[in-house]
NUKE-536250 format. One record per residue: residue number from 0; chain; z, x, y of N, C-alpha, C in turn. Coordinates in nm, 3 decimals. Each point is the difference from the previous one (the first is absolute). Layout:
# NUKE-536250
   num   chaine        nz        nx        ny       caz       cax       cay        cz        cx        cy
   NUM        A         Z         X         Y         Z         X         Y         Z         X         Y
...
//
This chain:
# NUKE-536250
   num   chaine        nz        nx        ny       caz       cax       cay        cz        cx        cy
     0        A     9.362     7.514    11.386     0.099     0.109    -0.018    -0.004     0.078     0.143
     1        A     0.112     0.036     0.030     0.023     0.071     0.120    -0.024     0.157    -0.045
     2        A    -0.082     0.075     0.069    -0.006     0.135    -0.043     0.002     0.095     0.135
     3        A     0.087     0.109    -0.021     0.014     0.091     0.104    -0.107     0.100    -0.012
     4        A    -0.045     0.037     0.128    -0.117     0.079     0.018     0.039     0.152    -0.053
     5        A    -0.072     0.063    -0.088     0.041     0.141    -0.037     0.029     0.095     0.113
     6        A     0.099     0.081    -0.011     0.032     0.089     0.104    -0.050     0.145    -0.031
     7        A    -0.080     0.046     0.070    -0.048     0.146    -0.010     0.058     0.101     0.093
     8        A     0.001     0.137    -0.045     0.042     0.098     0.072    -0.120     0.101     0.022
     9        A    -0.046     0.024     0.119    -0.095     0.095     0.021     0.053     0.131     0.054
    10        A    -0.037     0.111    -0.074     0.062     0.126     0.033    -0.110     0.083     0.041
    11        A    -0.023     0.042     0.124    -0.119     0.075     0.056     0.038     0.082     0.132
    12        A    -0.025     0.130     0.018     0.041     0.068     0.115    -0.099    -0.028     0.117
    13        A    -0.103    -0.062    -0.026    -0.110    -0.018     0.097     0.047    -0.156     0.061
    14        A     0.035     0.005     0.131     0.046    -0.126     0.052    -0.114    -0.104     0.011
    15        A    -0.124     0.041     0.042    -0.100    -0.077     0.006    -0.039    -0.080    -0.128
    16        A     0.003     0.089    -0.113    -0.030    -0.055    -0.129     0.114    -0.113    -0.029
    17        A     0.123     0.032     0.018     0.122    -0.084    -0.025    -0.027    -0.138     0.053
    18        A    -0.030     0.020     0.136    -0.011    -0.131     0.089    -0.101    -0.084    -0.054
    19        A    -0.124     0.073    -0.026    -0.114    -0.078    -0.056     0.024    -0.069    -0.122
    20        A     0.054     0.073    -0.101     0.041    -0.053    -0.126     0.101    -0.133     0.001
    21        A     0.089     0.021     0.088     0.096    -0.082     0.016    -0.046    -0.132     0.060
    22        A    -0.092     0.011     0.089    -0.060    -0.127     0.056    -0.081    -0.064    -0.109
    23        A    -0.076     0.074    -0.049    -0.095    -0.041    -0.093     0.060    -0.085    -0.131
    24        A     0.109     0.056    -0.038     0.084    -0.028    -0.112     0.065    -0.140     0.032
    25        A     0.058    -0.010     0.129     0.069    -0.117     0.036    -0.090    -0.108     0.019
    26        A    -0.125     0.024     0.049    -0.093    -0.098     0.018    -0.043    -0.054    -0.136
    27        A     0.022     0.069    -0.114    -0.044    -0.062    -0.138     0.134    -0.034    -0.070
    28        A     0.097    -0.045     0.054     0.111    -0.056    -0.047     0.116     0.076    -0.055
    29        A     0.010     0.132     0.027     0.113     0.062    -0.037     0.091     0.032     0.111
    30        A     0.141     0.032    -0.042     0.092     0.050     0.091    -0.012     0.148    -0.015
    31        A     0.002     0.063     0.122    -0.013     0.131     0.010     0.085     0.094     0.061
    32        A     0.071     0.116    -0.055     0.065     0.090     0.071    -0.068     0.131    -0.004
    33        A     0.036     0.092     0.091    -0.067     0.130     0.006     0.094     0.113     0.027
    34        A    -0.038     0.098    -0.068     0.081     0.148     0.023    -0.101     0.114     0.031
    35        A     0.054     0.082     0.094    -0.071     0.107     0.058    -0.021     0.126    -0.084
    36        A     0.099     0.019    -0.120    -0.002     0.119    -0.095     0.091    -0.048    -0.104
    37        A     0.011     0.087    -0.091     0.075     0.010    -0.117     0.141    -0.047     0.033
    38        A     0.063     0.081     0.099     0.133    -0.023     0.029     0.038    -0.134     0.049
    39        A    -0.084    -0.039     0.089     0.016    -0.123     0.059    -0.017    -0.120    -0.110
    40        A    -0.087     0.023    -0.098    -0.020    -0.095    -0.105     0.133    -0.003    -0.099
    41        A     0.045     0.111    -0.017     0.124     0.006    -0.079     0.129    -0.079     0.064
    42        A     0.013     0.007     0.143     0.093    -0.077     0.063    -0.021    -0.147    -0.012
    43        A    -0.124    -0.038     0.000    -0.041    -0.137    -0.005     0.037    -0.064    -0.139
    44        A    -0.049     0.084    -0.095     0.004    -0.023    -0.146     0.148    -0.016    -0.046
    45        A     0.090     0.064     0.073     0.134     0.006    -0.042     0.071    -0.138     0.034
    46        A    -0.056    -0.070     0.095     0.053    -0.131     0.028    -0.087    -0.130    -0.035
    47        A    -0.119     0.025    -0.035    -0.111    -0.113    -0.023    -0.061     0.020    -0.127
    48        A    -0.048    -0.103    -0.053    -0.077    -0.006    -0.135    -0.130    -0.038     0.051
    49        A    -0.114     0.041    -0.072    -0.138    -0.038     0.056    -0.069    -0.040    -0.133
    50        A    -0.112    -0.071     0.011    -0.090    -0.047    -0.101    -0.087     0.119    -0.042
    51        A    -0.034     0.054     0.098    -0.104     0.108    -0.012    -0.005     0.111     0.122
    52        A    -0.024     0.129    -0.045     0.006     0.105     0.112    -0.148     0.052     0.008
    53        A    -0.047     0.011     0.112    -0.140     0.066     0.026     0.037     0.124     0.070
    54        A    -0.036     0.100    -0.059     0.060     0.135     0.056    -0.116     0.106    -0.001
    55        A     0.009     0.070     0.118    -0.109     0.122     0.018     0.066     0.114    -0.069
    56        A    -0.088     0.084    -0.064     0.037     0.115    -0.069     0.044     0.131     0.092
    57        A    -0.117     0.004     0.095     0.028     0.118     0.079     0.087    -0.007     0.129
    58        A     0.115     0.027     0.012     0.086    -0.033     0.098     0.082     0.131     0.033
    59        A     0.052     0.027     0.130     0.076     0.111     0.016     0.124    -0.016    -0.054
    60        A     0.081     0.111    -0.051     0.126    -0.006    -0.066    -0.036    -0.046    -0.143
    61        A     0.079    -0.069    -0.055    -0.022    -0.048    -0.139    -0.122    -0.085    -0.015
    62        A    -0.080     0.029    -0.081    -0.132    -0.075    -0.026     0.016    -0.122    -0.091
    63        A    -0.102    -0.069    -0.006     0.006    -0.129    -0.066     0.017     0.011    -0.151
    64        A    -0.055     0.100    -0.066     0.010     0.038    -0.149     0.157     0.020    -0.024
    65        A     0.055     0.060     0.088     0.150     0.039    -0.018     0.086    -0.118     0.009
    66        A    -0.035    -0.084     0.089     0.078    -0.122     0.027    -0.028    -0.097    -0.103
    67        A    -0.127    -0.014    -0.054    -0.027    -0.081    -0.099     0.083     0.035    -0.134
    68        A     0.009     0.126    -0.023     0.079     0.045    -0.123     0.153    -0.031     0.024
    69        A     0.039    -0.006     0.131     0.145    -0.022     0.018     0.037    -0.148    -0.015
    70        A    -0.090    -0.083     0.044    -0.001    -0.143    -0.010    -0.002    -0.030    -0.151
    71        A    -0.071     0.054    -0.086    -0.016    -0.039    -0.127     0.121     0.032    -0.091
    72        A     0.076     0.079     0.061     0.130     0.038    -0.070     0.086    -0.116    -0.010
    73        A     0.006    -0.090     0.094     0.092    -0.106     0.001    -0.057    -0.155     0.042
    74        A    -0.127     0.005     0.022    -0.082    -0.126     0.032    -0.119    -0.023    -0.074
    75        A    -0.039    -0.113    -0.020    -0.131    -0.035    -0.058    -0.097    -0.072     0.097
    76        A     0.040     0.021     0.141    -0.100    -0.066     0.100    -0.122     0.059    -0.002
    77        A    -0.104    -0.096    -0.024    -0.141     0.058    -0.003    -0.024     0.081     0.134
    78        A    -0.086     0.108    -0.031    -0.035     0.099     0.099    -0.147     0.020     0.010
    79        A    -0.068     0.002     0.119    -0.133     0.017     0.000    -0.012     0.113     0.101
    80        A    -0.062     0.116    -0.054    -0.019     0.111     0.065    -0.133     0.026     0.098
    81        A     0.014     0.024     0.126    -0.127     0.027     0.083    -0.021     0.146     0.028
    82        A    -0.109     0.058    -0.010    -0.009     0.134     0.026    -0.143     0.036     0.047
    83        A    -0.023     0.120     0.069    -0.140     0.055     0.031    -0.070     0.055    -0.118
    84        A     0.102     0.048    -0.115    -0.069     0.066    -0.093    -0.040    -0.110    -0.105
    85        A    -0.124     0.012    -0.042    -0.044    -0.104    -0.108    -0.040     0.058    -0.136
    86        A     0.037     0.133    -0.024    -0.030     0.062    -0.120     0.065    -0.059    -0.114
    87        A    -0.055     0.008    -0.103     0.051    -0.054    -0.124     0.128     0.060    -0.043
    88        A     0.040     0.135     0.027     0.111     0.055    -0.031     0.103    -0.048     0.100
    89        A    -0.025    -0.033     0.118     0.103    -0.051     0.097     0.035    -0.133    -0.033
    90        A    -0.099    -0.085    -0.044     0.038    -0.128    -0.038     0.088    -0.010    -0.121
    91        A    -0.030     0.092    -0.097     0.092     0.016    -0.132     0.136     0.038     0.042
    92        A     0.010     0.105     0.088     0.132     0.039     0.047     0.079    -0.116     0.069
    93        A    -0.062    -0.088     0.071     0.064    -0.117     0.065     0.068    -0.103    -0.111
    94        A    -0.108    -0.028    -0.107     0.041    -0.073    -0.095     0.129     0.043    -0.097
    95        A    -0.006     0.126    -0.013     0.082     0.067    -0.078     0.144     0.010     0.083
    96        A    -0.003    -0.002     0.127     0.124    -0.001     0.072     0.060    -0.139    -0.010
    97        A    -0.074    -0.104    -0.036     0.054    -0.141    -0.003    -0.071    -0.102     0.061
    98        A    -0.109     0.041     0.070    -0.064    -0.096     0.071    -0.074    -0.103    -0.060
    99        A    -0.004    -0.134     0.029    -0.086    -0.089    -0.066    -0.143    -0.007     0.028
   100        A    -0.047     0.040     0.127    -0.143     0.013     0.027     0.001     0.096     0.092
   101        A    -0.140     0.057     0.043    -0.030     0.114     0.072    -0.124    -0.037     0.073
   102        A     0.001     0.001     0.145    -0.119    -0.025     0.077    -0.030     0.116     0.088
   103        A    -0.113     0.054    -0.009    -0.038     0.118     0.088    -0.033    -0.061     0.138
   104        A     0.022     0.090     0.100    -0.047    -0.032     0.140    -0.130     0.052     0.019
   105        A    -0.084    -0.042     0.094     0.012    -0.128     0.075    -0.031    -0.120    -0.107
   106        A     0.062    -0.106     0.012    -0.025    -0.118    -0.079    -0.002    -0.122     0.084
   107        A    -0.065    -0.089    -0.063    -0.019    -0.153     0.067     0.128    -0.069    -0.013
   108        A     0.059    -0.062     0.114     0.123    -0.080    -0.006    -0.017    -0.106    -0.107
   109        A    -0.125    -0.065    -0.017    -0.009    -0.097    -0.109     0.029     0.050    -0.145
   110        A    -0.047     0.122    -0.024     0.022     0.073    -0.140     0.155     0.014     0.003
   111        A     0.077     0.041     0.088     0.136     0.015     0.008     0.065    -0.133    -0.047
   112        A    -0.037    -0.093     0.067     0.056    -0.135    -0.017    -0.021    -0.068    -0.150
   113        A    -0.139     0.042    -0.046    -0.016    -0.039    -0.147     0.083     0.087    -0.094
   114        A     0.021     0.122     0.030     0.092     0.072    -0.094     0.140    -0.045    -0.005
   115        A     0.064    -0.036     0.130     0.124    -0.027     0.013     0.018    -0.130    -0.082
   116        A    -0.095    -0.111     0.016     0.020    -0.121    -0.061    -0.002     0.022    -0.152
   117        A    -0.095     0.097    -0.037    -0.020     0.027    -0.142     0.143     0.052    -0.067
   118        A     0.071     0.088     0.073     0.121     0.053    -0.048     0.095    -0.097    -0.014
   119        A     0.013    -0.096     0.112     0.101    -0.107    -0.003    -0.029    -0.095    -0.108
   120        A    -0.115    -0.042    -0.030    -0.035    -0.083    -0.107     0.042     0.048    -0.156
   121        A     0.017     0.128    -0.004     0.022     0.056    -0.129     0.147    -0.051    -0.047
   122        A     0.075    -0.052     0.082     0.137    -0.047    -0.039    -0.026    -0.130    -0.065
   123        A     0.034    -0.003    -0.143    -0.025    -0.115    -0.092     0.089    -0.115     0.041
   124        A    -0.083    -0.123    -0.004     0.080    -0.121    -0.001     0.064    -0.043    -0.127
   125        A     0.118    -0.048     0.003     0.083    -0.041    -0.112    -0.023    -0.155    -0.029
   126        A    -0.052    -0.036    -0.100    -0.031    -0.138    -0.048     0.139    -0.063     0.009
   127        A     0.005    -0.133     0.035     0.109    -0.099     0.001    -0.024    -0.115    -0.084
   128        A     0.092    -0.012    -0.093    -0.011    -0.108    -0.097     0.056    -0.134     0.075
   129        A    -0.069    -0.109    -0.029     0.045    -0.148     0.083     0.118    -0.026    -0.036
   130        A     0.064     0.063    -0.119     0.126    -0.058    -0.051     0.102     0.101     0.060
   131        A    -0.022     0.118     0.062     0.091     0.072     0.047     0.065    -0.042     0.115
   132        A     0.133     0.030     0.038     0.083    -0.034     0.117    -0.071     0.043     0.137
   133        A     0.007    -0.060     0.090    -0.070     0.014     0.128     0.081     0.091     0.094
   134        A     0.130    -0.018    -0.017     0.080     0.084     0.084     0.123     0.060    -0.090
   135        A     0.014     0.138     0.027     0.088     0.070    -0.083     0.120     0.027     0.096
   136        A     0.129    -0.020    -0.037     0.122     0.015     0.068     0.055     0.138    -0.024
   137        A     0.042     0.086     0.102     0.055     0.106    -0.025     0.126     0.016     0.091
   138        A     0.111    -0.056    -0.038     0.102    -0.023     0.097    -0.032    -0.074     0.118
   139        A     0.020     0.072     0.129    -0.048    -0.073     0.120    -0.151     0.015     0.033
   140        A    -0.074     0.073    -0.094    -0.138     0.029     0.022    -0.090    -0.105    -0.084
   141        A    -0.077    -0.043     0.058    -0.100    -0.090    -0.088    -0.143     0.029     0.017
   142        A    -0.067     0.020    -0.110    -0.146     0.047    -0.021    -0.098    -0.104    -0.037
   143        A    -0.083    -0.031     0.094    -0.099    -0.113    -0.015    -0.123     0.066    -0.078
   144        A    -0.012    -0.039    -0.132    -0.104     0.058    -0.077    -0.142    -0.031     0.045
   145        A    -0.005    -0.133     0.033    -0.152    -0.056     0.032    -0.048     0.094     0.134
   146        A     0.102     0.017     0.091    -0.039     0.072     0.140     0.014     0.144    -0.002
   147        A     0.080     0.045    -0.102     0.010     0.140     0.016     0.100     0.038     0.103
   148        A     0.096    -0.091     0.040     0.097     0.035     0.123     0.125     0.008    -0.073
   149        A     0.095     0.080     0.087     0.136     0.019    -0.029     0.083    -0.047     0.120
   150        A     0.093    -0.079    -0.015     0.070    -0.067     0.104     0.165     0.037    -0.016
   151        A     0.057     0.003     0.116     0.150     0.004    -0.011     0.040    -0.112     0.119
   152        A     0.044    -0.095    -0.050     0.025    -0.110     0.095    -0.119    -0.048     0.077
   153        A    -0.009    -0.020     0.127    -0.116    -0.014     0.078    -0.077     0.130     0.041
   154        A     0.030     0.111    -0.068    -0.059     0.122     0.055    -0.082     0.061    -0.115
   155        A    -0.136     0.011     0.030    -0.084     0.076    -0.101     0.031     0.140    -0.026
   156        A     0.011     0.049    -0.105     0.014     0.129    -0.031    -0.140     0.066    -0.030
   157        A    -0.036     0.105     0.086    -0.127     0.052    -0.015    -0.014     0.117    -0.102
   158        A    -0.101    -0.015    -0.073    -0.022     0.069    -0.110    -0.144     0.079     0.026
   159        A     0.011     0.138    -0.042    -0.119     0.066    -0.008    -0.112    -0.059    -0.089
   160        A    -0.104     0.054    -0.024    -0.109    -0.046    -0.080     0.052     0.023    -0.144
   161        A     0.054     0.137    -0.012     0.058     0.046    -0.134     0.107    -0.089    -0.044
   162        A     0.098    -0.014     0.098     0.108    -0.084    -0.043    -0.036    -0.146    -0.039
   163        A    -0.098    -0.042     0.071    -0.055    -0.146    -0.033    -0.043    -0.005    -0.134
   164        A    -0.093     0.096    -0.035    -0.060     0.003    -0.125     0.114     0.026    -0.123
   165        A     0.088     0.077     0.045     0.124     0.012    -0.104     0.047    -0.119    -0.030
   166        A     0.044    -0.082     0.104     0.070    -0.113    -0.008    -0.095    -0.106    -0.076
   167        A    -0.132     0.000     0.025    -0.089    -0.090    -0.083     0.008     0.043    -0.140
   168        A     0.006     0.130    -0.038    -0.003     0.041    -0.152     0.134    -0.044    -0.062
   169        A     0.106     0.017     0.060     0.135    -0.041    -0.046     0.013    -0.141    -0.011
   170        A    -0.047    -0.071     0.097     0.016    -0.155     0.003    -0.078    -0.046    -0.107
   171        A    -0.116     0.058    -0.051    -0.076    -0.045    -0.111     0.077     0.000    -0.137
   172        A     0.095     0.081     0.008     0.082     0.012    -0.141     0.135     0.016     0.031
   173        A     0.088    -0.089     0.080     0.128     0.019     0.020     0.078    -0.001    -0.131
   174        A     0.093     0.094     0.001     0.105     0.021    -0.114    -0.068     0.089    -0.098
   175        A    -0.117     0.053     0.010    -0.063     0.091    -0.083    -0.027     0.129     0.065
   176        A     0.033     0.104    -0.069    -0.018     0.139     0.037    -0.131     0.046     0.019
   177        A    -0.039     0.067     0.105    -0.146     0.042     0.032     0.019     0.157     0.001
   178        A    -0.064     0.067    -0.083     0.006     0.162     0.001    -0.063     0.055     0.118
   179        A     0.042     0.127     0.029    -0.047     0.056     0.126    -0.153     0.025    -0.015
   180        A    -0.048     0.047    -0.127    -0.159     0.019    -0.021    -0.060    -0.122     0.027
   181        A     0.042    -0.123    -0.050    -0.059    -0.145     0.031    -0.012    -0.014     0.153
   182        A     0.111     0.032     0.073     0.005    -0.022     0.138    -0.100     0.087     0.061
   183        A    -0.013     0.130    -0.034    -0.109     0.079     0.049    -0.142    -0.053    -0.016
   184        A    -0.015    -0.049    -0.105    -0.135    -0.041    -0.045    -0.032    -0.134     0.070
   185        A     0.095    -0.092     0.019    -0.012    -0.121     0.065    -0.033     0.014     0.164
   186        A     0.074     0.110     0.045    -0.019     0.028     0.127    -0.143     0.066     0.027
   187        A    -0.069     0.025    -0.110    -0.137     0.080     0.030     0.014     0.126     0.022
   188        A     0.099     0.085    -0.040     0.007     0.135     0.015    -0.024     0.068    -0.137
   189        A    -0.040     0.143     0.024    -0.022     0.076    -0.120     0.131     0.033    -0.080
   190        A     0.010     0.020    -0.110     0.106     0.031    -0.092     0.054     0.146     0.029
   191        A     0.136    -0.002    -0.010     0.060     0.149     0.025     0.139    -0.029     0.044
   192        A     0.084     0.114    -0.010     0.134    -0.008     0.024     0.024     0.001     0.151
   193        A    -0.099     0.056     0.091     0.020    -0.019     0.145    -0.011    -0.135     0.036
   194        A    -0.101    -0.081    -0.049    -0.006    -0.130     0.034     0.119    -0.089    -0.073
   195        A     0.040     0.031    -0.108     0.119    -0.071    -0.047     0.128     0.030     0.092
   196        A     0.026     0.118     0.054     0.101     0.027     0.092    -0.025    -0.066     0.128
   197        A    -0.127    -0.017     0.062    -0.029    -0.081     0.093     0.029    -0.151    -0.021
   198        A    -0.002    -0.041    -0.105     0.042    -0.155    -0.029     0.141    -0.009     0.012
   199        A     0.081     0.116    -0.045     0.145    -0.015     0.018     0.040    -0.001     0.141
   200        A    -0.084     0.071     0.091     0.032     0.000     0.141    -0.024    -0.148     0.051
   201        A    -0.112    -0.067    -0.024    -0.020    -0.136     0.033     0.099    -0.087    -0.049
   202        A     0.063     0.012    -0.117     0.080    -0.087    -0.048     0.135     0.012     0.075
   203        A     0.034     0.122     0.039     0.126     0.018     0.086    -0.023    -0.052     0.140
   204        A    -0.121     0.000     0.049    -0.021    -0.074     0.143     0.010    -0.146    -0.028
   205        A    -0.058    -0.052    -0.099     0.002    -0.136    -0.019     0.133    -0.055    -0.033
   206        A     0.099     0.081    -0.073     0.129    -0.034    -0.010     0.084    -0.011     0.122
   207        A    -0.029     0.089     0.087     0.065    -0.018     0.129    -0.022    -0.136     0.074
   208        A    -0.109    -0.059    -0.023    -0.024    -0.132     0.063     0.044    -0.114    -0.082
   209        A     0.031     0.016    -0.129     0.047    -0.129    -0.082     0.132     0.023    -0.055
   210        A     0.064     0.119     0.002     0.134     0.009    -0.056     0.103     0.015     0.100
   211        A     0.117    -0.052    -0.020     0.112     0.016     0.080     0.064     0.154    -0.009
   212        A    -0.007     0.048    -0.116     0.028     0.141    -0.024    -0.108     0.059    -0.082
   213        A    -0.091     0.064     0.080    -0.109     0.061    -0.076     0.014     0.103    -0.112
   214        A     0.131     0.057     0.004     0.038     0.108    -0.086     0.045    -0.064    -0.137
   215        A     0.044    -0.126     0.012     0.027    -0.092    -0.116    -0.063    -0.121    -0.011
   216        A    -0.131     0.016    -0.032    -0.097    -0.121     0.017     0.044    -0.111    -0.091
   217        A    -0.004    -0.111     0.042     0.035    -0.125    -0.079    -0.141    -0.079    -0.038
   218        A    -0.099     0.005     0.088    -0.118    -0.078    -0.026    -0.120     0.082    -0.042
   219        A    -0.021     0.122     0.062    -0.111     0.097    -0.055     0.078     0.089    -0.087
   220        A     0.008    -0.007    -0.114     0.089     0.077    -0.092    -0.091     0.120    -0.062
   221        A     0.068     0.102    -0.049    -0.068     0.099    -0.074     0.046    -0.007    -0.135
   222        A    -0.101    -0.004    -0.096     0.026    -0.035    -0.153    -0.018     0.135    -0.058
   223        A     0.103     0.075    -0.030    -0.019     0.123    -0.062    -0.088     0.002    -0.111
   224        A    -0.106     0.104     0.018    -0.090     0.031    -0.110    -0.112    -0.123     0.007
   225        A     0.001    -0.093     0.087    -0.102    -0.095     0.006    -0.065    -0.031     0.129
   226        A     0.062     0.039     0.108    -0.052    -0.008     0.125     0.082    -0.083     0.092
   227        A    -0.072    -0.098     0.087     0.094    -0.078     0.101    -0.018    -0.149    -0.040
   228        A     0.098    -0.096     0.033    -0.010    -0.131    -0.037     0.045    -0.075     0.134
   229        A    -0.069    -0.109     0.037     0.051    -0.090     0.100     0.077    -0.114    -0.071
   230        A     0.117    -0.016     0.063     0.097    -0.089    -0.071     0.058    -0.099     0.104
   231        A    -0.083    -0.103     0.035     0.037    -0.105     0.079     0.114    -0.093    -0.029
   232        A     0.061    -0.065     0.096     0.111    -0.084    -0.034    -0.051    -0.124    -0.093
//
């Protein structure tokens, strides 16, 4: 199976820490981008999707807590917060803001690596029946179930980790509606309306990659009162 290295975003105003983390994580098999503050991170996030965000809390201007809350309004991308504050109350505030994990400074790089891998492993695998079709056709798009890859002609369509998991979930039950609540659970997130709205955002982004007209979806349909359904050719 061909696997794409997870793409991480590091957000930290300390250039030395940014560079050290970037080099360390790249040596351990990740694709890594970096932002010097929240405003820079917002610009990057407006054009790219990431598998996980590692973010410092204490930054000039907008802090990491505020940016985490803003990201959670539209995205389910996992977030790991870094901070010099290690008190229980601060950890709770970080988790309440929507972070998936919280690591106080100073920390050992190995622990950061273990926490990142633990977060990424939480995304559930979808079992595949031997009798299921191996490739789903969505107009000019084809989705290889075994490889978890999407292609348009000879070009691979890059999927984020969340989009890939959504495709695996839908491909497991093509032609059947999957509720927003079930999608939140299968993606390993806590229940709640905010997370269901985040699923809606991810569905919208996925439709842009597979639909000729995302506003009138043919293949990733909304089933009123039931959720979403993948309807391959």
